C-alpha positions as protocol buffer text, in pm:
chain_id: "A"
residue {
  index: 1
  type: UNK
  ca { x: -304 y: 1834 z: -7612 }
}
residue {
  index: 2
  type: UNK
  ca { x: -522 y: 1776 z: -7306 }
}
residue {
  index: 3
  type: UNK
  ca { x: -615 y: 1436 z: -7443 }
}
residue {
  index: 4
  type: UNK
  ca { x: -246 y: 1339 z: -7453 }
}
residue {
  index: 5
  type: UNK
  ca { x: -206 y: 1387 z: -7077 }
}
residue {
  index: 6
  type: UNK
  ca { x: -292 y: 1107 z: -6834 }
}
residue {
  index: 7
  type: UNK
  ca { x: -580 y: 1167 z: -6594 }
}
residue {
  index: 8
  type: UNK
  ca { x: -358 y: 1242 z: -6295 }
}
residue {
  index: 9
  type: UNK
  ca { x: -176 y: 1516 z: -6489 }
}
residue {
  index: 10
  type: UNK
  ca { x: -482 y: 1702 z: -6615 }
}
residue {
  index: 11
  type: UNK
  ca { x: -515 y: 2044 z: -6460 }
}
residue {
  index: 12
  type: UNK
  ca { x: -163 y: 2033 z: -6319 }
}
residue {
  index: 13
  type: UNK
  ca { x: -50 y: 2325 z: -6531 }
}
residue {
  index: 14
  type: UNK
  ca { x: -348 y: 2538 z: -6428 }
}
residue {
  index: 15
  type: UNK
  ca { x: -364 y: 2787 z: -6142 }
}
residue {
  index: 16
  type: UNK
  ca { x: -445 y: 2523 z: -5882 }
}
residue {
  index: 17
  type: UNK
  ca { x: -257 y: 2520 z: -5552 }
}
residue {
  index: 18
  type: UNK
  ca { x: -80 y: 2188 z: -5486 }
}
residue {
  index: 19
  type: UNK
  ca { x: 89 y: 2297 z: -5164 }
}
residue {
  index: 20
  type: UNK
  ca { x: 422 y: 2385 z: -5319 }
}
residue {
  index: 21
  type: UNK
  ca { x: 552 y: 2722 z: -5213 }
}
residue {
  index: 22
  type: UNK
  ca { x: 881 y: 2891 z: -5289 }
}
residue {
  index: 23
  type: UNK
  ca { x: 1101 y: 2997 z: -5000 }
}
residue {
  index: 24
  type: UNK
  ca { x: 1377 y: 3255 z: -4990 }
}
residue {
  index: 25
  type: UNK
  ca { x: 1628 y: 3034 z: -4807 }
}
residue {
  index: 26
  type: UNK
  ca { x: 1675 y: 2685 z: -4672 }
}
residue {
  index: 27
  type: UNK
  ca { x: 1544 y: 2614 z: -4323 }
}
residue {
  index: 28
  type: UNK
  ca { x: 1789 y: 2680 z: -4042 }
}
residue {
  index: 29
  type: UNK
  ca { x: 1923 y: 2377 z: -3860 }
}
residue {
  index: 30
  type: UNK
  ca { x: 1973 y: 2374 z: -3485 }
}
residue {
  index: 31
  type: UNK
  ca { x: 2328 y: 2310 z: -3375 }
}
residue {
  index: 32
  type: UNK
  ca { x: 2203 y: 2206 z: -3032 }
}
residue {
  index: 33
  type: UNK
  ca { x: 2235 y: 1834 z: -2970 }
}
residue {
  index: 34
  type: UNK
  ca { x: 1924 y: 1648 z: -2857 }
}
residue {
  index: 35
  type: UNK
  ca { x: 1918 y: 1577 z: -2485 }
}
residue {
  index: 36
  type: UNK
  ca { x: 1872 y: 1231 z: -2337 }
}
residue {
  index: 37
  type: UNK
  ca { x: 1656 y: 1187 z: -2030 }
}
residue {
  index: 38
  type: UNK
  ca { x: 1875 y: 979 z: -1799 }
}
residue {
  index: 39
  type: UNK
  ca { x: 1596 y: 920 z: -1547 }
}
residue {
  index: 40
  type: UNK
  ca { x: 1435 y: 686 z: -1799 }
}
residue {
  index: 41
  type: UNK
  ca { x: 1755 y: 480 z: -1803 }
}
residue {
  index: 42
  type: UNK
  ca { x: 1757 y: 465 z: -1423 }
}
residue {
  index: 43
  type: UNK
  ca { x: 1399 y: 340 z: -1424 }
}
residue {
  index: 44
  type: UNK
  ca { x: 1484 y: 84 z: -1689 }
}
residue {
  index: 45
  type: UNK
  ca { x: 1779 y: -54 z: -1492 }
}
residue {
  index: 46
  type: UNK
  ca { x: 1559 y: -69 z: -1180 }
}
residue {
  index: 47
  type: UNK
  ca { x: 1296 y: -265 z: -1372 }
}
residue {
  index: 48
  type: UNK
  ca { x: 1567 y: -493 z: -1510 }
}
residue {
  index: 49
  type: UNK
  ca { x: 1695 y: -558 z: -1158 }
}
residue {
  index: 50
  type: UNK
  ca { x: 1340 y: -646 z: -1047 }
}
residue {
  index: 51
  type: UNK
  ca { x: 1303 y: -888 z: -1337 }
}
residue {
  index: 52
  type: UNK
  ca { x: 1637 y: -1053 z: -1256 }
}
residue {
  index: 53
  type: UNK
  ca { x: 1529 y: -1091 z: -894 }
}
residue {
  index: 54
  type: UNK
  ca { x: 1199 y: -1245 z: -1004 }
}
residue {
  index: 55
  type: UNK
  ca { x: 1380 y: -1485 z: -1235 }
}
residue {
  index: 56
  type: UNK
  ca { x: 1611 y: -1598 z: -957 }
}
residue {
  index: 57
  type: UNK
  ca { x: 1309 y: -1650 z: -729 }
}
residue {
  index: 58
  type: UNK
  ca { x: 1138 y: -1854 z: -998 }
}
residue {
  index: 59
  type: UNK
  ca { x: 1454 y: -2063 z: -1048 }
}
residue {
  index: 60
  type: UNK
  ca { x: 1481 y: -2139 z: -677 }
}
residue {
  index: 61
  type: UNK
  ca { x: 1113 y: -2237 z: -664 }
}
residue {
  index: 62
  type: UNK
  ca { x: 1158 y: -2458 z: -969 }
}
residue {
  index: 63
  type: UNK
  ca { x: 1457 y: -2627 z: -805 }
}
residue {
  index: 64
  type: UNK
  ca { x: 1244 y: -2702 z: -500 }
}
residue {
  index: 65
  type: UNK
  ca { x: 967 y: -2841 z: -720 }
}
residue {
  index: 66
  type: UNK
  ca { x: 1212 y: -3055 z: -915 }
}
residue {
  index: 67
  type: UNK
  ca { x: 1356 y: -3194 z: -590 }
}
residue {
  index: 68
  type: UNK
  ca { x: 1008 y: -3286 z: -469 }
}
residue {
  index: 69
  type: UNK
  ca { x: 927 y: -3448 z: -804 }
}
residue {
  index: 70
  type: UNK
  ca { x: 1253 y: -3643 z: -797 }
}
residue {
  index: 71
  type: UNK
  ca { x: 1175 y: -3765 z: -444 }
}
residue {
  index: 72
  type: UNK
  ca { x: 825 y: -3872 z: -549 }
}
residue {
  index: 73
  type: UNK
  ca { x: 965 y: -4057 z: -851 }
}
residue {
  index: 74
  type: UNK
  ca { x: 1214 y: -4239 z: -625 }
}
residue {
  index: 75
  type: UNK
  ca { x: 937 y: -4337 z: -385 }
}
residue {
  index: 76
  type: UNK
  ca { x: 718 y: -4451 z: -674 }
}
residue {
  index: 77
  type: UNK
  ca { x: 1000 y: -4661 z: -821 }
}
residue {
  index: 78
  type: UNK
  ca { x: 1068 y: -4816 z: -481 }
}
residue {
  index: 79
  type: UNK
  ca { x: 698 y: -4900 z: -439 }
}
residue {
  index: 80
  type: UNK
  ca { x: 680 y: -5052 z: -785 }
}
residue {
  index: 81
  type: UNK
  ca { x: 992 y: -5259 z: -722 }
}
residue {
  index: 82
  type: UNK
  ca { x: 858 y: -5384 z: -388 }
}
residue {
  index: 83
  type: UNK
  ca { x: 519 y: -5461 z: -544 }
}
residue {
  index: 84
  type: UNK
  ca { x: 678 y: -5648 z: -833 }
}
residue {
  index: 85
  type: UNK
  ca { x: 909 y: -5845 z: -602 }
}
residue {
  index: 86
  type: UNK
  ca { x: 607 y: -5925 z: -382 }
}
residue {
  index: 87
  type: UNK
  ca { x: 441 y: -6092 z: -678 }
}
residue {
  index: 88
  type: UNK
  ca { x: 751 y: -6298 z: -761 }
}
């Protein structure tokens, strides 16, 4: 009969301890609801406000950069047009 059992089942019916123990009753469940730490939410909203402020600063800086780039492109186009008309 031992030869009929797969390897992982051999010795399972012996007196070996597999960590299964009988208990007299089911574990008691707590009726107390878990508590949420609201200070973590306050910190999160503060961090979010900082990120939003940083994003708005970055946007304003990018607008300034784009204005400077647009001015440079206008000057470059004007110089090219004057150079080309000088050759004609």
